[in-house]
MARBA-3410 file (N, C-alpha, C, O; in Angstrom, 1 decimal):
144
0.8,-1.0,0.1,-0.2,0.0,-0.1,1.0,1.4,-0.1,2.1,1.6,0.5 ~ 0.4,2.1,-0.7,1.3,3.5,-0.9,1.1,4.2,0.7,1.9,4.4,1.6 ~ -0.2,4.5,0.6,-0.7,5.5,1.8,-1.8,5.1,2.7,-2.8,4.6,2.3 ~ -1.5,5.4,4.0,-2.9,5.5,4.7,-3.9,6.4,4.7,-3.7,7.3,5.5 ~ -5.0,6.6,4.0,-6.0,7.8,4.1,-7.0,7.6,4.9,-7.7,6.6,4.7
-7.3,8.5,5.8,-8.7,8.5,6.7,-9.5,9.3,6.0,-9.1,10.3,5.5 ~ -10.7,8.8,5.9,-11.9,9.7,5.3,-12.9,9.7,6.2,-13.5,8.7,6.5 ~ -13.0,10.9,6.9,-13.8,11.4,8.0,-15.1,11.9,7.2,-15.1,13.1,6.8 ~ -16.2,11.2,6.9,-17.2,11.5,6.1,-18.5,11.0,6.5,-18.6,9.8,6.7 ~ -19.5,11.6,6.7,-20.9,11.3,7.1,-21.7,10.8,6.0,-22.7,10.2,6.3
-21.4,10.9,4.8,-22.0,10.4,3.6,-21.6,9.1,3.2,-20.6,9.1,2.4 ~ -22.0,8.0,3.5,-21.8,6.6,3.1,-21.4,6.6,1.8,-20.3,6.2,1.5 ~ -22.4,7.0,0.8,-22.2,6.9,-0.6,-20.8,7.6,-1.3,-20.1,7.2,-2.2 ~ -20.6,8.8,-0.6,-19.7,9.5,-1.0,-18.2,9.0,-0.4,-17.1,9.1,-1.1 ~ -18.3,8.3,0.7,-17.0,7.5,1.3,-16.7,6.5,0.2,-15.6,6.6,-0.4
-17.6,5.6,0.0,-17.5,4.4,-0.7,-17.0,4.7,-2.4,-16.3,3.9,-2.9 ~ -17.4,6.0,-3.0,-16.8,6.5,-4.2,-15.3,6.7,-3.7,-14.5,6.0,-4.2 ~ -14.9,7.6,-2.8,-13.6,7.8,-2.5,-12.8,6.7,-2.4,-11.8,6.5,-3.2 ~ -13.3,5.6,-1.3,-12.4,4.7,-1.1,-12.1,3.7,-2.4,-10.9,3.2,-2.6 ~ -13.1,3.3,-3.1,-12.8,2.9,-4.4,-11.8,3.6,-5.3,-11.1,2.9,-6.1
-11.7,4.9,-5.3,-11.2,5.4,-6.3,-9.6,5.5,-5.8,-8.6,5.3,-6.6 ~ -9.5,5.9,-4.4,-8.2,5.7,-3.9,-7.3,4.6,-3.7,-6.1,4.5,-3.9 ~ -8.3,3.5,-3.3,-7.7,2.1,-3.4,-7.2,1.6,-4.7,-6.1,1.0,-4.8 ~ -8.2,2.1,-5.8,-7.5,1.6,-7.1,-6.4,2.5,-7.4,-5.8,2.3,-8.4 ~ -5.9,3.3,-6.8,-4.5,4.1,-6.9,-3.3,3.1,-6.2,-2.1,3.0,-6.5
-4.0,2.1,-5.1,-2.8,1.5,-4.3,-2.7,1.9,-2.9,-1.8,1.4,-2.2 ~ -3.8,3.0,-2.6,-3.9,3.5,-1.1,-4.6,2.7,-0.4,-5.2,1.9,-1.0 ~ -4.6,2.6,1.3,-5.5,2.0,2.1,-6.5,3.0,2.5,-6.1,4.1,3.1 ~ -7.7,2.8,2.4,-8.7,3.9,2.9,-9.5,3.5,4.3,-10.1,2.5,4.4 ~ -9.5,4.2,5.3,-10.1,3.9,6.5,-11.0,4.8,6.6,-10.7,5.8,6.0
-12.5,4.7,7.3,-13.5,5.3,7.2,-14.0,5.7,8.7,-13.9,4.9,9.6 ~ -14.5,6.9,8.8,-15.2,7.3,10.3,-16.4,8.4,9.7,-16.2,9.3,8.9 ~ -17.6,8.0,10.4,-18.7,8.8,10.2,-19.0,10.0,11.0,-19.7,10.9,10.6 ~ -18.5,9.9,11.9,-18.7,10.9,13.1,-17.2,11.6,13.4,-16.1,11.0,13.1 ~ -17.3,12.7,13.9,-16.3,13.4,14.3,-15.5,12.6,15.5,-14.3,12.6,15.5
-16.3,12.1,16.3,-15.5,11.3,17.6,-14.7,10.0,16.9,-13.5,9.8,17.0 ~ -15.6,9.3,16.2,-14.7,8.3,15.8,-13.4,8.9,15.0,-12.3,8.3,15.1 ~ -13.6,10.0,14.1,-12.6,10.4,13.3,-11.5,10.8,14.2,-10.4,10.3,13.9 ~ -11.6,11.6,15.3,-10.6,11.9,16.0,-9.8,10.6,16.6,-8.6,10.5,16.7 ~ -10.7,9.6,17.1,-10.1,8.5,17.6,-9.3,8.0,16.9,-8.1,7.7,17.3
-9.8,7.6,15.6,-8.9,6.7,14.3,-7.8,7.5,14.2,-6.7,7.0,14.4 ~ -8.0,8.9,13.8,-6.7,9.8,13.6,-5.6,9.5,14.4,-4.4,9.2,14.1 ~ -6.1,9.5,15.7,-5.0,9.7,16.5,-4.1,8.2,16.9,-3.0,8.2,17.4 ~ -4.8,7.2,16.6,-4.5,5.9,16.6,-3.8,5.3,15.5,-2.8,4.7,15.6 ~ -4.4,5.6,14.4,-3.9,5.1,12.9,-2.8,5.9,12.6,-1.9,5.4,12.0
-2.9,7.3,12.9,-1.7,8.1,12.3,-1.6,7.7,10.7,-0.8,6.9,10.2 ~ -2.7,8.3,9.9,-2.9,8.2,8.5,-1.8,9.3,8.1,-1.2,10.2,8.8 ~ -1.7,9.0,6.7,-0.8,10.1,6.0,-1.4,11.1,5.2,-0.9,11.9,4.5 ~ -3.0,10.9,5.5,-3.7,12.0,4.7,-5.0,11.9,5.4,-5.4,10.9,5.8 ~ -5.7,13.1,5.6,-7.2,12.8,6.2,-8.1,13.8,5.4,-7.8,15.0,5.2
-9.2,13.2,5.1,-10.1,13.9,3.9,-11.2,14.1,5.1,-11.5,13.2,5.9 ~ -11.7,15.5,5.1,-12.4,15.7,6.2,-13.8,16.4,5.5,-13.7,17.3,4.6 ~ -14.9,15.7,6.0,-16.4,16.4,5.6,-16.4,17.5,6.5,-16.1,17.3,7.6 ~ -16.8,18.6,6.0,-17.2,19.9,6.9,-18.4,19.6,7.5,-18.5,20.0,8.6 ~ -19.5,19.0,7.0,-20.6,18.7,7.5,-21.0,17.6,8.4,-22.0,17.0,8.2
-20.3,17.4,9.2,-20.4,16.2,10.2,-21.4,16.6,11.4,-21.6,17.7,11.9 ~ -21.8,15.5,11.7,-22.7,15.3,12.8,-22.1,15.6,14.2,-20.9,15.2,14.3 ~ -22.5,16.1,15.2,-21.8,16.2,16.3,-20.7,17.2,16.7,-20.7,17.9,17.7 ~ -19.8,17.2,15.8,-18.9,18.4,15.7,-18.7,18.9,14.3,-18.7,18.0,13.4 ~ -18.7,20.0,13.9,-18.3,20.5,12.8,-17.1,20.0,12.3,-16.2,19.9,13.2
-16.9,19.7,11.1,-15.5,19.6,10.4,-14.5,20.7,10.7,-13.3,20.6,10.6 ~ -15.1,21.6,10.9,-13.9,22.9,11.2,-13.4,22.8,12.5,-12.2,23.0,12.7 ~ -14.4,22.3,13.6,-14.0,22.4,14.8,-13.2,20.8,14.9,-12.2,20.8,15.6 ~ -13.4,20.0,14.3,-12.5,18.9,14.2,-11.2,19.1,13.7,-10.2,18.6,14.2 ~ -11.1,19.9,12.7,-9.7,20.2,12.3,-8.9,20.8,13.3,-7.9,20.4,13.8
-9.7,21.9,13.6,-8.8,22.7,15.0,-8.4,21.4,16.2,-7.3,21.2,16.8 ~ -9.4,20.7,16.3,-8.9,19.6,17.4,-7.8,18.5,16.7,-7.2,17.8,17.5 ~ -7.7,18.4,15.8,-6.9,17.5,15.2,-5.4,18.2,15.2,-4.4,17.7,15.6 ~ -5.5,19.4,14.7,-4.0,20.1,14.7,-3.5,20.3,16.3,-2.3,20.5,16.6 ~ -4.3,20.2,17.2,-4.1,19.7,18.6,-3.0,18.8,19.0,-2.1,19.0,19.8
-3.1,17.6,18.1,-2.4,16.3,18.8,-1.5,16.0,17.7,-1.7,15.9,16.5 ~ -0.3,15.7,18.6,1.1,15.7,17.8,1.0,14.5,16.9,1.7,14.7,15.8 ~ 0.4,13.3,17.0,0.3,12.0,16.4,-0.3,12.7,14.8,0.2,12.1,13.8 ~ -1.2,13.7,14.6,-1.7,14.2,13.3,-1.5,15.4,13.0,-1.8,15.7,11.8 ~ -0.9,16.4,14.0,-0.7,17.9,13.9,-0.2,18.1,12.6,-0.6,19.2,12.1
0.7,17.3,11.9,1.2,17.8,10.6,0.9,17.2,9.2,1.6,17.3,8.2 ~ -0.2,16.4,9.5,-1.0,15.4,8.4,-2.0,16.4,7.5,-2.9,17.1,8.0 ~ -1.3,16.3,6.0,-2.4,17.1,5.4,-3.9,16.7,5.7,-4.4,15.5,5.6 ~ -4.6,17.9,5.9,-6.1,17.6,5.9,-6.8,18.4,4.8,-6.7,19.6,4.6 ~ -7.4,17.6,4.1,-8.0,18.2,2.7,-9.9,18.1,2.9,-10.6,17.1,2.9
-10.2,19.6,3.1,-11.7,19.8,3.5,-12.6,19.3,2.3,-12.1,19.6,1.2 ~ -13.6,18.8,2.3,-14.7,18.5,1.6,-16.0,18.9,2.0,-16.3,18.7,3.2 ~ -17.0,19.5,1.1,-18.1,20.3,1.3,-18.9,19.9,0.3,-18.4,19.5,-0.8 ~ -20.2,20.0,0.5,-21.3,19.8,-0.5,-21.3,20.9,-1.3,-21.6,20.6,-2.4 ~ -21.1,22.5,-1.0,-21.2,23.5,-1.6,-19.8,24.3,-1.7,-19.0,24.3,-0.8
-19.5,25.0,-2.7,-18.6,25.7,-3.1,-18.7,27.2,-2.8,-19.0,27.9,-3.7 ~ -18.4,27.6,-1.4,-18.6,29.0,-1.2,-17.1,29.6,-0.7,-16.3,29.0,0.0 ~ -17.1,30.6,-1.3,-15.5,31.2,-0.7,-15.4,31.3,0.6,-14.4,30.9,1.1 ~ -16.6,31.9,1.4,-16.5,31.7,2.9,-16.1,30.5,3.5,-15.4,30.4,4.5 ~ -16.7,29.4,2.7,-16.6,27.9,3.6,-15.1,27.4,3.5,-14.5,27.0,4.4
-14.6,27.6,2.1,-13.0,27.2,2.0,-12.2,28.1,2.9,-11.2,27.6,3.3 ~ -12.3,29.4,3.1,-11.4,30.4,3.7,-11.7,30.0,5.5,-10.9,30.0,6.4 ~ -13.0,29.7,5.7,-13.2,28.9,7.3,-12.5,27.8,7.4,-12.0,27.5,8.5 ~ -12.3,26.9,6.2,-11.8,25.5,6.6,-10.4,25.8,6.8,-9.8,25.2,7.7 ~ -9.7,26.8,5.9,-8.4,26.9,5.9,-7.9,27.6,7.3,-6.9,27.4,7.9
-8.7,28.4,7.7,-8.4,29.1,9.0,-8.5,28.1,10.1,-8.0,28.4,11.2 ~ -9.2,27.0,10.0,-9.6,26.1,11.1,-8.1,25.0,10.9,-8.1,24.0,11.7 ~ -7.2,25.2,10.1,-6.1,24.2,10.2,-6.5,23.2,8.7,-5.7,22.3,8.5 ~ -7.2,23.2,7.9,-6.9,22.4,7.1,-5.9,22.9,6.0,-5.4,24.0,5.9 ~ -5.6,21.8,5.2,-4.5,22.4,4.5,-4.9,22.5,3.0,-4.1,23.1,2.3
-5.9,22.1,2.6,-6.7,22.7,1.4,-8.2,22.2,1.3,-8.7,21.2,1.8 ~ -8.9,23.1,0.3,-10.4,22.9,0.4,-10.5,22.0,-1.1,-9.9,22.4,-2.1 ~ -11.3,21.0,-0.9,-11.3,20.3,-2.5,-13.0,20.9,-2.9,-13.9,20.8,-2.1 ~ -13.1,21.2,-4.1,-14.2,21.7,-4.9,-15.1,20.6,-4.7,-14.7,19.4,-4.8 ~ -16.4,20.9,-4.5,-17.4,19.6,-4.7,-17.6,19.0,-6.3,-17.3,19.7,-7.2
-18.0,18.0,-6.3,-18.2,17.4,-7.7,-16.9,17.5,-8.9,-17.0,17.5,-10.2 ~ -16.1,17.4,-8.4,-14.7,17.5,-9.1,-14.6,16.0,-9.9,-15.0,15.0,-9.4 ~ -14.1,16.2,-11.0,-13.7,14.9,-11.8,-13.1,14.0,-11.0,-12.5,14.4,-10.0 ~ -13.2,12.5,-11.3,-12.5,11.7,-10.4,-10.7,11.8,-10.7,-10.0,11.4,-9.8 ~ -10.3,12.2,-11.8,-9.1,12.2,-12.2,-8.6,13.3,-11.5,-7.4,13.2,-11.1
-9.4,14.5,-11.3,-8.6,15.6,-10.6,-8.6,15.4,-9.1,-7.7,15.8,-8.4 ~ -9.5,14.8,-8.7,-9.6,14.5,-7.4,-8.4,13.5,-6.9,-7.9,13.7,-5.9 ~ -8.1,12.6,-7.5,-6.9,11.7,-7.3,-5.7,12.6,-7.6,-4.9,12.7,-6.6 ~ -5.4,13.4,-8.7,-4.4,14.4,-8.5,-4.2,15.1,-7.4,-3.1,15.1,-7.0 ~ -5.2,15.7,-6.8,-5.2,16.8,-5.8,-4.7,15.8,-4.3,-4.1,16.2,-3.3
-5.3,14.6,-4.5,-4.7,13.9,-3.1,-3.4,13.7,-3.5,-2.5,13.8,-2.6 ~ -3.1,13.2,-4.6,-1.7,12.8,-4.7,-0.7,13.8,-4.5,0.3,13.5,-3.9 ~ -0.8,15.0,-5.0,-0.4,16.1,-4.6,0.3,16.5,-3.4,1.4,16.8,-3.2 ~ -1.0,16.3,-2.4,-0.5,16.5,-1.0,-0.1,15.3,-0.1,0.2,15.4,1.1 ~ -0.1,13.8,-1.0,0.6,12.8,-0.4,2.2,13.0,-0.7,3.1,12.6,0.0
2.3,13.4,-1.8,3.7,13.5,-2.1,4.4,14.7,-1.5,5.6,14.7,-1.6 ~ 3.8,15.7,-1.0,4.5,16.7,-0.1,4.4,18.0,-1.1,4.8,19.0,-0.6 ~ 4.0,18.1,-2.3,4.0,19.2,-3.0,3.2,20.2,-2.8,2.7,20.6,-3.9 ~ 2.9,20.7,-1.8,1.9,21.8,-1.3,2.3,22.7,-0.3,3.3,22.2,0.2 ~ 1.9,23.7,0.2,2.5,24.4,1.3,2.2,23.8,2.5,1.2,23.2,2.6
3.0,24.0,3.6,3.0,23.2,4.6,1.5,23.4,5.3,0.8,24.4,5.0 ~ 1.2,22.5,6.4,-0.4,22.7,6.9,-0.2,23.7,8.0,0.7,23.9,8.7 ~ -1.5,24.2,7.8,-1.8,24.8,9.4,-1.6,26.1,9.3,-2.5,26.9,9.0 ~ -0.1,26.6,9.8,0.0,28.0,9.8,0.6,28.8,8.4,0.8,30.0,8.5 ~ 0.9,28.2,7.4,1.4,29.2,6.4,0.3,29.2,5.5,-0.8,28.6,5.9
0.3,29.8,4.3,-0.8,30.3,3.4,-1.2,28.8,2.6,-0.3,28.3,1.8 ~ -2.2,28.3,2.9,-2.6,27.1,2.2,-3.4,27.6,0.9,-3.5,28.8,0.6 ~ -3.8,26.6,0.0,-4.3,26.8,-1.1,-5.8,26.2,-1.1,-6.1,25.3,-0.4 ~ -6.7,26.8,-2.0,-7.8,26.5,-2.5,-7.9,25.7,-3.5,-7.6,26.4,-4.5 ~ -8.1,24.5,-3.8,-7.8,23.6,-5.0,-9.3,23.8,-6.0,-10.5,23.8,-5.5
-8.9,23.8,-7.1,-10.0,24.1,-7.9,-10.0,23.4,-9.4,-8.9,23.1,-9.9 ~ -11.0,23.3,-9.9,-10.6,22.6,-11.3,-9.9,23.2,-12.4,-9.5,22.7,-13.5 ~ -9.8,24.6,-12.0,-9.1,25.3,-13.1,-7.5,25.5,-12.5,-7.2,26.3,-11.5 ~ -6.6,24.8,-13.2,-5.4,25.0,-13.1,-4.6,26.6,-12.9,-3.7,26.9,-12.2 ~ -5.3,27.5,-13.6,-4.8,28.7,-13.8,-5.2,29.7,-12.7,-4.8,30.9,-12.7
-6.0,29.2,-11.7,-6.4,30.1,-10.6,-5.1,30.2,-9.6,-4.3,29.3,-9.4 ~ -5.1,31.3,-9.1,-3.7,31.4,-8.1,-4.5,30.8,-6.7,-5.7,30.8,-6.4 ~ -3.4,30.4,-5.9,-3.7,30.2,-4.8,-4.6,31.3,-3.8,-4.3,32.4,-4.0 ~ -5.4,31.1,-2.8,-6.0,32.2,-2.1,-5.2,32.5,-1.0,-5.6,33.5,-0.3
END
């Protein structure tokens, strides 16, 4: 397996699509449906990357991102935020909460894989306190 990916996603259908897509690339994908499960799994599993649904039950994804950044086990792990809507304010809020990048919803599968692989290979801005980027389908858009 190339990498351990933790997908914290309340949408079971989206999780299954993500799992199938990333496992086809040789990665191992673990899933959590709630923020409590996600926090527990992240600190014990120590994944190479976290895909985070911003619309989680119990604790919003933003709050979970802040909490994950407090734990040394995953403090430097890339966190890619996912949401159902594309709103600039939402992406800015995710980045301010400690997410490394914001993935546009409904992106083509090949672009999704490319974005995840980019962060797994370390070809991105450092997480949390540096200027992170907002990922989009348009490669000519400058990072926010």
